[in-house]
PDB file of N, CA, C and O in Angstrom:
ATOM      1  N   MET A   1      -6.535  -5.341  43.465  1.00  0.00           N
ATOM      2  CA  MET A   1      -7.289  -6.466  42.407  1.00  0.00           C
ATOM      3  C   MET A   1      -6.269  -7.557  42.026  1.00  0.00           C
ATOM      4  O   MET A   1      -5.179  -7.149  42.429  1.00  0.00           O
ATOM      5  N   PRO A   2      -6.119  -8.814  41.404  1.00  0.00           N
ATOM      6  CA  PRO A   2      -4.793  -9.055  40.797  1.00  0.00           C
ATOM      7  C   PRO A   2      -5.201  -9.034  39.499  1.00  0.00           C
ATOM      8  O   PRO A   2      -6.384  -9.124  39.170  1.00  0.00           O
ATOM      9  N   ARG A   3      -4.249  -8.915  38.711  1.00  0.00           N
ATOM     10  CA  ARG A   3      -3.986  -8.782  37.272  1.00  0.00           C
ATOM     11  C   ARG A   3      -4.101  -9.746  36.060  1.00  0.00           C
ATOM     12  O   ARG A   3      -3.303 -10.659  36.272  1.00  0.00           O
ATOM     13  N   PRO A   4      -4.660  -9.917  35.039  1.00  0.00           N
ATOM     14  CA  PRO A   4      -4.955 -11.381  34.689  1.00  0.00           C
ATOM     15  C   PRO A   4      -4.017 -11.477  34.131  1.00  0.00           C
ATOM     16  O   PRO A   4      -3.307 -10.509  33.861  1.00  0.00           O
ATOM     17  N   ASP A   5      -3.647 -13.182  33.666  1.00  0.00           N
ATOM     18  CA  ASP A   5      -2.057 -13.309  33.028  1.00  0.00           C
ATOM     19  C   ASP A   5      -2.390 -13.468  31.397  1.00  0.00           C
ATOM     20  O   ASP A   5      -3.119 -14.229  30.761  1.00  0.00           O
ATOM     21  N   PRO A   6      -1.448 -12.315  31.018  1.00  0.00           N
ATOM     22  CA  PRO A   6      -1.657 -12.378  29.360  1.00  0.00           C
ATOM     23  C   PRO A   6      -1.354 -13.961  28.920  1.00  0.00           C
ATOM     24  O   PRO A   6      -2.152 -14.578  28.215  1.00  0.00           O
ATOM     25  N   ALA A   7       0.062 -14.633  29.484  1.00  0.00           N
ATOM     26  CA  ALA A   7       0.185 -15.467  29.043  1.00  0.00           C
ATOM     27  C   ALA A   7      -0.960 -17.003  29.543  1.00  0.00           C
ATOM     28  O   ALA A   7      -0.419 -18.097  29.383  1.00  0.00           O
ATOM     29  N   ALA A   8      -1.996 -17.011  29.939  1.00  0.00           N
ATOM     30  CA  ALA A   8      -2.856 -17.738  30.180  1.00  0.00           C
ATOM     31  C   ALA A   8      -4.116 -17.307  29.062  1.00  0.00           C
ATOM     32  O   ALA A   8      -4.865 -18.189  28.643  1.00  0.00           O
ATOM     33  N   GLY A   9      -4.181 -16.699  28.877  1.00  0.00           N
ATOM     34  CA  GLY A   9      -5.228 -16.329  27.447  1.00  0.00           C
ATOM     35  C   GLY A   9      -4.482 -16.899  26.254  1.00  0.00           C
ATOM     36  O   GLY A   9      -5.280 -17.288  25.401  1.00  0.00           O
ATOM     37  N   MET A  10      -3.022 -17.101  25.865  1.00  0.00           N
ATOM     38  CA  MET A  10      -2.141 -17.082  24.993  1.00  0.00           C
ATOM     39  C   MET A  10      -2.370 -18.885  25.103  1.00  0.00           C
ATOM     40  O   MET A  10      -2.861 -19.540  24.184  1.00  0.00           O
ATOM     41  N   LEU A  11      -2.017 -19.328  26.093  1.00  0.00           N
ATOM     42  CA  LEU A  11      -2.219 -20.511  26.079  1.00  0.00           C
ATOM     43  C   LEU A  11      -3.538 -21.358  25.585  1.00  0.00           C
ATOM     44  O   LEU A  11      -3.551 -22.262  24.750  1.00  0.00           O
ATOM     45  N   GLY A  12      -4.734 -20.776  26.390  1.00  0.00           N
ATOM     46  CA  GLY A  12      -6.283 -20.695  26.290  1.00  0.00           C
ATOM     47  C   GLY A  12      -6.228 -21.148  24.740  1.00  0.00           C
ATOM     48  O   GLY A  12      -6.727 -22.229  24.427  1.00  0.00           O
ATOM     49  N   ARG A  13      -5.462 -20.101  23.518  1.00  0.00           N
ATOM     50  CA  ARG A  13      -6.164 -19.967  22.354  1.00  0.00           C
ATOM     51  C   ARG A  13      -4.816 -21.142  21.969  1.00  0.00           C
ATOM     52  O   ARG A  13      -4.604 -20.841  20.795  1.00  0.00           O
ATOM     53  N   MET A  14      -4.243 -21.799  22.164  1.00  0.00           N
ATOM     54  CA  MET A  14      -3.118 -22.164  21.613  1.00  0.00           C
ATOM     55  C   MET A  14      -3.282 -23.254  22.123  1.00  0.00           C
ATOM     56  O   MET A  14      -2.441 -24.047  21.701  1.00  0.00           O
ATOM     57  N   ALA A  15      -4.076 -23.756  22.950  1.00  0.00           N
ATOM     58  CA  ALA A  15      -4.521 -25.463  23.371  1.00  0.00           C
ATOM     59  C   ALA A  15      -6.101 -25.880  22.544  1.00  0.00           C
ATOM     60  O   ALA A  15      -6.687 -26.960  22.467  1.00  0.00           O
ATOM     61  N   ARG A  16      -6.416 -24.641  22.049  1.00  0.00           N
ATOM     62  CA  ARG A  16      -7.962 -24.645  21.068  1.00  0.00           C
ATOM     63  C   ARG A  16      -6.862 -25.597  19.602  1.00  0.00           C
ATOM     64  O   ARG A  16      -5.704 -25.499  19.196  1.00  0.00           O
ATOM     65  N   ARG A  17      -8.191 -26.531  19.215  1.00  0.00           N
ATOM     66  CA  ARG A  17      -7.448 -27.438  17.908  1.00  0.00           C
ATOM     67  C   ARG A  17      -8.401 -27.401  16.550  1.00  0.00           C
ATOM     68  O   ARG A  17      -9.200 -28.330  16.426  1.00  0.00           O
ATOM     69  N   PHE A  18      -8.373 -26.719  15.868  1.00  0.00           N
ATOM     70  CA  PHE A  18      -9.123 -26.922  14.848  1.00  0.00           C
ATOM     71  C   PHE A  18      -8.473 -27.274  13.620  1.00  0.00           C
ATOM     72  O   PHE A  18      -7.319 -27.261  13.193  1.00  0.00           O
ATOM     73  N   GLU A  19      -9.655 -27.606  13.180  1.00  0.00           N
ATOM     74  CA  GLU A  19     -10.081 -28.541  11.412  1.00  0.00           C
ATOM     75  C   GLU A  19      -9.413 -27.672  10.698  1.00  0.00           C
ATOM     76  O   GLU A  19      -8.901 -26.867  11.477  1.00  0.00           O
ATOM     77  N   TYR A  20      -9.054 -27.324   9.163  1.00  0.00           N
ATOM     78  CA  TYR A  20      -8.842 -26.814   8.226  1.00  0.00           C
ATOM     79  C   TYR A  20      -9.380 -27.522   6.722  1.00  0.00           C
ATOM     80  O   TYR A  20      -9.497 -28.736   6.551  1.00  0.00           O
ATOM     81  N   LYS A  21      -9.699 -26.376   5.606  1.00  0.00           N
ATOM     82  CA  LYS A  21     -10.691 -26.948   4.403  1.00  0.00           C
ATOM     83  C   LYS A  21     -10.343 -25.779   3.904  1.00  0.00           C
ATOM     84  O   LYS A  21     -10.635 -24.646   4.287  1.00  0.00           O
ATOM     85  N   VAL A  22      -9.572 -26.210   2.850  1.00  0.00           N
ATOM     86  CA  VAL A  22      -8.858 -25.511   1.105  1.00  0.00           C
ATOM     87  C   VAL A  22     -10.315 -25.302   0.028  1.00  0.00           C
ATOM     88  O   VAL A  22      -9.841 -26.367  -0.368  1.00  0.00           O
ATOM     89  N   VAL A  23     -10.968 -25.147  -0.407  1.00  0.00           N
ATOM     90  CA  VAL A  23     -11.267 -24.770  -1.766  1.00  0.00           C
ATOM     91  C   VAL A  23     -10.663 -24.248  -2.724  1.00  0.00           C
ATOM     92  O   VAL A  23     -10.093 -23.158  -2.694  1.00  0.00           O
ATOM     93  N   GLN A  24     -10.759 -25.132  -3.824  1.00  0.00           N
ATOM     94  CA  GLN A  24     -10.230 -24.091  -5.195  1.00  0.00           C
ATOM     95  C   GLN A  24     -11.200 -23.926  -5.958  1.00  0.00           C
ATOM     96  O   GLN A  24     -12.208 -24.578  -6.229  1.00  0.00           O
ATOM     97  N   LEU A  25     -10.695 -22.796  -6.331  1.00  0.00           N
ATOM     98  CA  LEU A  25     -11.890 -21.638  -6.844  1.00  0.00           C
ATOM     99  C   LEU A  25     -10.320 -21.659  -8.485  1.00  0.00           C
ATOM    100  O   LEU A  25      -9.092 -21.586  -8.516  1.00  0.00           O
ATOM    101  N   ARG A  26     -11.579 -21.816  -9.629  1.00  0.00           N
ATOM    102  CA  ARG A  26     -10.913 -21.852 -10.990  1.00  0.00           C
ATOM    103  C   ARG A  26     -11.357 -20.923 -11.583  1.00  0.00           C
ATOM    104  O   ARG A  26     -12.564 -20.792 -11.378  1.00  0.00           O
ATOM    105  N   GLU A  27     -10.772 -19.925 -12.490  1.00  0.00           N
ATOM    106  CA  GLU A  27     -11.814 -18.769 -13.823  1.00  0.00           C
ATOM    107  C   GLU A  27     -12.083 -19.759 -14.649  1.00  0.00           C
ATOM    108  O   GLU A  27     -11.794 -20.949 -14.773  1.00  0.00           O
ATOM    109  N   GLY A  28     -12.859 -18.770 -15.303  1.00  0.00           N
ATOM    110  CA  GLY A  28     -13.166 -19.727 -17.085  1.00  0.00           C
ATOM    111  C   GLY A  28     -12.403 -20.405 -17.453  1.00  0.00           C
ATOM    112  O   GLY A  28     -11.363 -19.877 -17.058  1.00  0.00           O
ATOM    113  N   MET A  29     -12.036 -21.640 -18.190  1.00  0.00           N
ATOM    114  CA  MET A  29     -10.819 -21.683 -19.048  1.00  0.00           C
ATOM    115  C   MET A  29     -11.040 -20.774 -20.355  1.00  0.00           C
ATOM    116  O   MET A  29     -10.060 -20.030 -20.357  1.00  0.00           O
ATOM    117  N   ILE A  30     -11.727 -20.506 -21.313  1.00  0.00           N
ATOM    118  CA  ILE A  30     -11.715 -19.269 -21.522  1.00  0.00           C
ATOM    119  C   ILE A  30     -12.181 -18.041 -21.740  1.00  0.00           C
ATOM    120  O   ILE A  30     -13.145 -17.623 -22.382  1.00  0.00           O
ATOM    121  N   GLY A  31     -11.234 -17.455 -21.019  1.00  0.00           N
ATOM    122  CA  GLY A  31     -11.395 -15.751 -21.129  1.00  0.00           C
ATOM    123  C   GLY A  31     -12.025 -15.789 -19.796  1.00  0.00           C
ATOM    124  O   GLY A  31     -11.720 -14.795 -19.137  1.00  0.00           O
ATOM    125  N   GLY A  32     -12.943 -16.758 -19.079  1.00  0.00           N
ATOM    126  CA  GLY A  32     -13.675 -16.013 -17.680  1.00  0.00           C
ATOM    127  C   GLY A  32     -13.401 -15.446 -16.935  1.00  0.00           C
ATOM    128  O   GLY A  32     -12.229 -15.811 -16.852  1.00  0.00           O
ATOM    129  N   LYS A  33     -13.539 -14.625 -16.076  1.00  0.00           N
ATOM    130  CA  LYS A  33     -12.792 -14.238 -14.644  1.00  0.00           C
ATOM    131  C   LYS A  33     -13.973 -14.576 -13.266  1.00  0.00           C
ATOM    132  O   LYS A  33     -15.177 -14.321 -13.240  1.00  0.00           O
ATOM    133  N   LEU A  34     -13.591 -14.867 -12.794  1.00  0.00           N
ATOM    134  CA  LEU A  34     -14.256 -15.486 -11.708  1.00  0.00           C
ATOM    135  C   LEU A  34     -14.777 -14.621 -10.605  1.00  0.00           C
ATOM    136  O   LEU A  34     -14.176 -13.848  -9.859  1.00  0.00           O
ATOM    137  N   SER A  35     -16.214 -14.983 -10.695  1.00  0.00           N
ATOM    138  CA  SER A  35     -17.000 -13.492 -10.666  1.00  0.00           C
ATOM    139  C   SER A  35     -16.743 -13.788  -8.905  1.00  0.00           C
ATOM    140  O   SER A  35     -16.619 -14.886  -8.363  1.00  0.00           O
ATOM    141  N   ALA A  36     -16.704 -12.024  -8.072  1.00  0.00           N
ATOM    142  CA  ALA A  36     -17.822 -11.914  -7.149  1.00  0.00           C
ATOM    143  C   ALA A  36     -18.381 -12.619  -6.186  1.00  0.00           C
ATOM    144  O   ALA A  36     -18.165 -13.019  -5.042  1.00  0.00           O
ATOM    145  N   ASP A  37     -19.578 -12.651  -7.456  1.00  0.00           N
ATOM    146  CA  ASP A  37     -21.108 -13.518  -6.643  1.00  0.00           C
ATOM    147  C   ASP A  37     -20.341 -15.147  -6.401  1.00  0.00           C
ATOM    148  O   ASP A  37     -20.326 -15.752  -5.330  1.00  0.00           O
ATOM    149  N   LYS A  38     -19.877 -15.512  -7.405  1.00  0.00           N
ATOM    150  CA  LYS A  38     -19.326 -17.119  -7.224  1.00  0.00           C
ATOM    151  C   LYS A  38     -18.070 -17.364  -5.857  1.00  0.00           C
ATOM    152  O   LYS A  38     -17.782 -18.429  -5.310  1.00  0.00           O
ATOM    153  N   LEU A  39     -17.459 -15.877  -5.565  1.00  0.00           N
ATOM    154  CA  LEU A  39     -16.940 -16.118  -4.732  1.00  0.00           C
ATOM    155  C   LEU A  39     -17.533 -16.358  -3.384  1.00  0.00           C
ATOM    156  O   LEU A  39     -17.450 -17.256  -2.545  1.00  0.00           O
ATOM    157  N   GLU A  40     -18.283 -15.003  -3.510  1.00  0.00           N
ATOM    158  CA  GLU A  40     -19.090 -14.540  -1.985  1.00  0.00           C
ATOM    159  C   GLU A  40     -20.570 -15.589  -2.048  1.00  0.00           C
ATOM    160  O   GLU A  40     -21.498 -15.518  -1.242  1.00  0.00           O
ATOM    161  N   LYS A  41     -20.507 -16.261  -2.878  1.00  0.00           N
ATOM    162  CA  LYS A  41     -21.431 -17.613  -2.132  1.00  0.00           C
ATOM    163  C   LYS A  41     -20.556 -18.692  -1.844  1.00  0.00           C
ATOM    164  O   LYS A  41     -20.753 -19.127  -0.710  1.00  0.00           O
ATOM    165  N   VAL A  42     -19.482 -19.393  -2.592  1.00  0.00           N
ATOM    166  CA  VAL A  42     -18.506 -19.342  -1.562  1.00  0.00           C
ATOM    167  C   VAL A  42     -18.070 -19.500   0.062  1.00  0.00           C
ATOM    168  O   VAL A  42     -18.009 -20.321   0.977  1.00  0.00           O
ATOM    169  N   LEU A  43     -17.832 -18.198  -0.252  1.00  0.00           N
ATOM    170  CA  LEU A  43     -17.885 -17.575   1.510  1.00  0.00           C
ATOM    171  C   LEU A  43     -18.858 -17.975   2.321  1.00  0.00           C
ATOM    172  O   LEU A  43     -18.539 -18.734   3.237  1.00  0.00           O
ATOM    173  N   ASN A  44     -20.153 -17.595   2.189  1.00  0.00           N
ATOM    174  CA  ASN A  44     -21.262 -17.644   2.324  1.00  0.00           C
ATOM    175  C   ASN A  44     -22.247 -19.355   3.039  1.00  0.00           C
ATOM    176  O   ASN A  44     -22.940 -19.633   4.018  1.00  0.00           O
ATOM    177  N   ASN A  45     -21.805 -19.949   2.017  1.00  0.00           N
ATOM    178  CA  ASN A  45     -21.941 -21.677   2.259  1.00  0.00           C
ATOM    179  C   ASN A  45     -20.908 -22.359   3.269  1.00  0.00           C
ATOM    180  O   ASN A  45     -21.222 -23.197   4.114  1.00  0.00           O
ATOM    181  N   GLU A  46     -20.059 -22.029   3.119  1.00  0.00           N
ATOM    182  CA  GLU A  46     -19.281 -22.416   4.078  1.00  0.00           C
ATOM    183  C   GLU A  46     -18.900 -21.972   5.339  1.00  0.00           C
ATOM    184  O   GLU A  46     -18.301 -22.634   6.186  1.00  0.00           O
ATOM    185  N   ALA A  47     -19.527 -20.040   5.480  1.00  0.00           N
ATOM    186  CA  ALA A  47     -19.856 -19.796   7.188  1.00  0.00           C
ATOM    187  C   ALA A  47     -21.333 -20.795   7.329  1.00  0.00           C
ATOM    188  O   ALA A  47     -21.408 -21.553   8.296  1.00  0.00           O
ATOM    189  N   ALA A  48     -21.934 -20.767   6.796  1.00  0.00           N
ATOM    190  CA  ALA A  48     -23.562 -21.123   7.353  1.00  0.00           C
ATOM    191  C   ALA A  48     -22.570 -22.921   7.344  1.00  0.00           C
ATOM    192  O   ALA A  48     -23.446 -23.785   7.293  1.00  0.00           O
ATOM    193  N   ASP A  49     -21.685 -23.337   7.365  1.00  0.00           N
ATOM    194  CA  ASP A  49     -21.524 -24.946   8.118  1.00  0.00           C
ATOM    195  C   ASP A  49     -20.197 -24.565   9.803  1.00  0.00           C
ATOM    196  O   ASP A  49     -19.478 -25.346  10.426  1.00  0.00           O
ATOM    197  N   GLY A  50     -20.378 -23.414   9.928  1.00  0.00           N
ATOM    198  CA  GLY A  50     -19.174 -22.470  10.396  1.00  0.00           C
ATOM    199  C   GLY A  50     -17.765 -22.984  10.682  1.00  0.00           C
ATOM    200  O   GLY A  50     -17.175 -23.622  11.553  1.00  0.00           O
ATOM    201  N   TRP A  51     -17.505 -22.356   9.449  1.00  0.00           N
ATOM    202  CA  TRP A  51     -16.221 -22.541   9.216  1.00  0.00           C
ATOM    203  C   TRP A  51     -15.891 -20.821   8.165  1.00  0.00           C
ATOM    204  O   TRP A  51     -16.425 -20.136   7.293  1.00  0.00           O
ATOM    205  N   GLN A  52     -14.437 -20.866   9.191  1.00  0.00           N
ATOM    206  CA  GLN A  52     -14.470 -18.913   9.599  1.00  0.00           C
ATOM    207  C   GLN A  52     -13.194 -18.859   7.573  1.00  0.00           C
ATOM    208  O   GLN A  52     -12.596 -19.869   7.201  1.00  0.00           O
ATOM    209  N   LEU A  53     -13.164 -17.897   6.990  1.00  0.00           N
ATOM    210  CA  LEU A  53     -12.037 -17.535   6.099  1.00  0.00           C
ATOM    211  C   LEU A  53     -11.292 -17.926   7.271  1.00  0.00           C
ATOM    212  O   LEU A  53     -11.626 -18.153   8.434  1.00  0.00           O
ATOM    213  N   ARG A  54      -9.685 -17.950   6.367  1.00  0.00           N
ATOM    214  CA  ARG A  54      -8.511 -18.498   7.139  1.00  0.00           C
ATOM    215  C   ARG A  54      -7.400 -16.870   6.234  1.00  0.00           C
ATOM    216  O   ARG A  54      -6.896 -15.972   6.908  1.00  0.00           O
ATOM    217  N   THR A  55      -7.304 -16.962   4.562  1.00  0.00           N
ATOM    218  CA  THR A  55      -6.528 -16.994   3.555  1.00  0.00           C
ATOM    219  C   THR A  55      -7.266 -17.236   2.288  1.00  0.00           C
ATOM    220  O   THR A  55      -8.144 -18.066   2.050  1.00  0.00           O
ATOM    221  N   ILE A  56      -6.719 -16.326   1.519  1.00  0.00           N
ATOM    222  CA  ILE A  56      -7.311 -15.944  -0.030  1.00  0.00           C
ATOM    223  C   ILE A  56      -5.798 -16.488  -0.914  1.00  0.00           C
ATOM    224  O   ILE A  56      -4.786 -16.516  -0.214  1.00  0.00           O
ATOM    225  N   THR A  57      -5.743 -16.641  -1.456  1.00  0.00           N
ATOM    226  CA  THR A  57      -3.933 -17.152  -2.468  1.00  0.00           C
ATOM    227  C   THR A  57      -4.399 -17.319  -3.802  1.00  0.00           C
ATOM    228  O   THR A  57      -4.988 -18.383  -3.993  1.00  0.00           O
ATOM    229  N   SER A  58      -4.306 -16.660  -4.639  1.00  0.00           N
ATOM    230  CA  SER A  58      -4.506 -16.985  -5.924  1.00  0.00           C
ATOM    231  C   SER A  58      -3.152 -18.247  -6.235  1.00  0.00           C
ATOM    232  O   SER A  58      -2.040 -18.288  -5.709  1.00  0.00           O
ATOM    233  N   ALA A  59      -3.526 -18.827  -6.876  1.00  0.00           N
ATOM    234  CA  ALA A  59      -2.916 -19.607  -7.706  1.00  0.00           C
ATOM    235  C   ALA A  59      -3.162 -20.729  -9.227  1.00  0.00           C
ATOM    236  O   ALA A  59      -4.171 -20.818  -9.928  1.00  0.00           O
ATOM    237  N   ASP A  60      -2.056 -21.348  -9.336  1.00  0.00           N
ATOM    238  CA  ASP A  60      -2.974 -22.002 -10.884  1.00  0.00           C
ATOM    239  C   ASP A  60      -3.491 -23.244 -10.674  1.00  0.00           C
ATOM    240  O   ASP A  60      -2.612 -24.006 -10.271  1.00  0.00           O
ATOM    241  N   VAL A  61      -4.399 -23.683 -10.767  1.00  0.00           N
ATOM    242  CA  VAL A  61      -4.972 -24.477 -10.406  1.00  0.00           C
ATOM    243  C   VAL A  61      -5.643 -25.428 -11.260  1.00  0.00           C
ATOM    244  O   VAL A  61      -6.559 -25.132 -12.028  1.00  0.00           O
ATOM    245  N   LYS A  62      -5.051 -26.829 -11.064  1.00  0.00           N
ATOM    246  CA  LYS A  62      -5.548 -27.664 -12.116  1.00  0.00           C
ATOM    247  C   LYS A  62      -6.520 -27.534 -13.126  1.00  0.00           C
ATOM    248  O   LYS A  62      -7.435 -26.791 -12.772  1.00  0.00           O
ATOM    249  N   GLY A  63      -6.636 -27.969 -14.195  1.00  0.00           N
ATOM    250  CA  GLY A  63      -7.513 -27.806 -15.530  1.00  0.00           C
ATOM    251  C   GLY A  63      -8.372 -28.988 -15.441  1.00  0.00           C
ATOM    252  O   GLY A  63      -7.758 -29.799 -14.748  1.00  0.00           O
ATOM    253  N   ARG A  64      -9.488 -29.474 -15.805  1.00  0.00           N
ATOM    254  CA  ARG A  64     -10.325 -29.962 -16.122  1.00  0.00           C
ATOM    255  C   ARG A  64      -9.774 -30.853 -17.539  1.00  0.00           C
ATOM    256  O   ARG A  64      -9.991 -32.056 -17.691  1.00  0.00           O
ATOM    257  N   ILE A  65      -8.929 -29.875 -18.641  1.00  0.00           N
ATOM    258  CA  ILE A  65      -8.543 -30.290 -19.906  1.00  0.00           C
ATOM    259  C   ILE A  65      -7.348 -30.415 -20.177  1.00  0.00           C
ATOM    260  O   ILE A  65      -7.072 -29.512 -20.966  1.00  0.00           O
ATOM    261  N   GLY A  66      -6.479 -31.023 -19.971  1.00  0.00           N
ATOM    262  CA  GLY A  66      -5.235 -30.782 -20.547  1.00  0.00           C
ATOM    263  C   GLY A  66      -4.383 -30.865 -19.055  1.00  0.00           C
ATOM    264  O   GLY A  66      -4.907 -31.409 -18.083  1.00  0.00           O
ATOM    265  N   PRO A  67      -2.886 -30.209 -18.982  1.00  0.00           N
ATOM    266  CA  PRO A  67      -1.748 -30.591 -18.488  1.00  0.00           C
ATOM    267  C   PRO A  67      -1.888 -29.568 -17.730  1.00  0.00           C
ATOM    268  O   PRO A  67      -1.821 -29.830 -16.529  1.00  0.00           O
ATOM    269  N   GLY A  68      -2.035 -28.635 -17.967  1.00  0.00           N
ATOM    270  CA  GLY A  68      -2.100 -27.088 -17.495  1.00  0.00           C
ATOM    271  C   GLY A  68      -2.715 -26.956 -16.533  1.00  0.00           C
ATOM    272  O   GLY A  68      -3.382 -27.734 -15.851  1.00  0.00           O
ATOM    273  N   GLY A  69      -2.377 -25.454 -16.442  1.00  0.00           N
ATOM    274  CA  GLY A  69      -2.772 -25.151 -15.226  1.00  0.00           C
ATOM    275  C   GLY A  69      -3.766 -23.390 -15.416  1.00  0.00           C
ATOM    276  O   GLY A  69      -3.539 -22.416 -16.135  1.00  0.00           O
ATOM    277  N   VAL A  70      -4.626 -23.615 -14.612  1.00  0.00           N
ATOM    278  CA  VAL A  70      -5.214 -21.854 -14.414  1.00  0.00           C
ATOM    279  C   VAL A  70      -5.573 -20.863 -13.590  1.00  0.00           C
ATOM    280  O   VAL A  70      -6.295 -20.813 -12.594  1.00  0.00           O
ATOM    281  N   GLU A  71      -4.983 -20.140 -14.144  1.00  0.00           N
ATOM    282  CA  GLU A  71      -5.610 -19.202 -13.088  1.00  0.00           C
ATOM    283  C   GLU A  71      -7.305 -19.055 -11.899  1.00  0.00           C
ATOM    284  O   GLU A  71      -8.429 -18.721 -12.272  1.00  0.00           O
ATOM    285  N   GLY A  72      -6.916 -19.392 -10.685  1.00  0.00           N
ATOM    286  CA  GLY A  72      -7.610 -19.285  -9.674  1.00  0.00           C
ATOM    287  C   GLY A  72      -7.462 -19.126  -8.270  1.00  0.00           C
ATOM    288  O   GLY A  72      -6.250 -19.342  -8.285  1.00  0.00           O
ATOM    289  N   LEU A  73      -7.607 -19.006  -7.552  1.00  0.00           N
ATOM    290  CA  LEU A  73      -7.941 -19.193  -6.166  1.00  0.00           C
ATOM    291  C   LEU A  73      -7.897 -20.990  -5.170  1.00  0.00           C
ATOM    292  O   LEU A  73      -8.227 -22.024  -5.751  1.00  0.00           O
ATOM    293  N   LEU A  74      -7.477 -20.982  -3.812  1.00  0.00           N
ATOM    294  CA  LEU A  74      -7.812 -21.330  -3.126  1.00  0.00           C
ATOM    295  C   LEU A  74      -8.085 -20.935  -1.447  1.00  0.00           C
ATOM    296  O   LEU A  74      -7.180 -20.560  -0.701  1.00  0.00           O
ATOM    297  N   VAL A  75      -8.909 -21.031  -1.209  1.00  0.00           N
ATOM    298  CA  VAL A  75      -9.192 -20.538  -0.467  1.00  0.00           C
ATOM    299  C   VAL A  75      -9.118 -21.365   1.168  1.00  0.00           C
ATOM    300  O   VAL A  75      -9.180 -22.594   1.220  1.00  0.00           O
ATOM    301  N   THR A  76      -9.027 -20.807   1.999  1.00  0.00           N
ATOM    302  CA  THR A  76      -8.742 -21.405   3.529  1.00  0.00           C
ATOM    303  C   THR A  76      -9.246 -21.321   4.109  1.00  0.00           C
ATOM    304  O   THR A  76      -9.395 -20.108   4.258  1.00  0.00           O
ATOM    305  N   PHE A  77     -10.323 -22.289   5.370  1.00  0.00           N
ATOM    306  CA  PHE A  77     -10.939 -21.866   6.190  1.00  0.00           C
ATOM    307  C   PHE A  77     -10.903 -22.614   7.155  1.00  0.00           C
ATOM    308  O   PHE A  77     -10.908 -23.844   7.133  1.00  0.00           O
ATOM    309  N   GLU A  78     -10.856 -21.741   8.288  1.00  0.00           N
ATOM    310  CA  GLU A  78     -11.082 -23.387   9.463  1.00  0.00           C
ATOM    311  C   GLU A  78     -12.011 -23.197  10.170  1.00  0.00           C
ATOM    312  O   GLU A  78     -12.714 -22.271   9.767  1.00  0.00           O
ATOM    313  N   ARG A  79     -12.470 -23.839  11.401  1.00  0.00           N
ATOM    314  CA  ARG A  79     -13.184 -24.045  13.052  1.00  0.00           C
ATOM    315  C   ARG A  79     -12.352 -24.690  13.668  1.00  0.00           C
ATOM    316  O   ARG A  79     -11.359 -25.323  13.309  1.00  0.00           O
ATOM    317  N   PRO A  80     -13.136 -24.360  15.298  1.00  0.00           N
ATOM    318  CA  PRO A  80     -12.700 -25.369  15.767  1.00  0.00           C
ATOM    319  C   PRO A  80     -13.171 -27.169  16.131  1.00  0.00           C
ATOM    320  O   PRO A  80     -14.342 -27.510  15.965  1.00  0.00           O
ATOM    321  N   VAL A  81     -12.425 -27.885  16.477  1.00  0.00           N
ATOM    322  CA  VAL A  81     -12.446 -28.903  16.464  1.00  0.00           C
ATOM    323  C   VAL A  81     -14.010 -29.093  17.925  1.00  0.00           C
ATOM    324  O   VAL A  81     -14.482 -28.423  18.844  1.00  0.00           O
ATOM    325  N   GLY A  82     -14.171 -30.086  17.436  1.00  0.00           N
ATOM    326  CA  GLY A  82     -15.110 -30.203  18.931  1.00  0.00           C
ATOM    327  C   GLY A  82     -16.031 -29.425  19.632  1.00  0.00           C
ATOM    328  O   GLY A  82     -16.507 -29.835  20.691  1.00  0.00           O
TER     329      GLY A  82
END
C-alpha cells in the first residue's frame, strides 16, 4: 500500500487562499475594562459569518477624543476565499 506523501498535504494547505479581517476593541475611556461578554459576542458574530479567530493582540488603540490611545485589543480573523 502506498504511503501518503506529507509534502502533498502541505502543498494543498499552501495553495489555499485566505482573507483576513481585523477588529479593534477598546476598553472604556474612563476606567472601564473590556468585558468578556463583549469579546465573546464579537467572536460569535464573526464565526456566524464564517470567520475563524487567528490571533488576539493587546495594543494601544486610537481613542475617539483627542490624540492619545487607549488600551485595547486587535482581534484578527481568517476564512478561506471562495
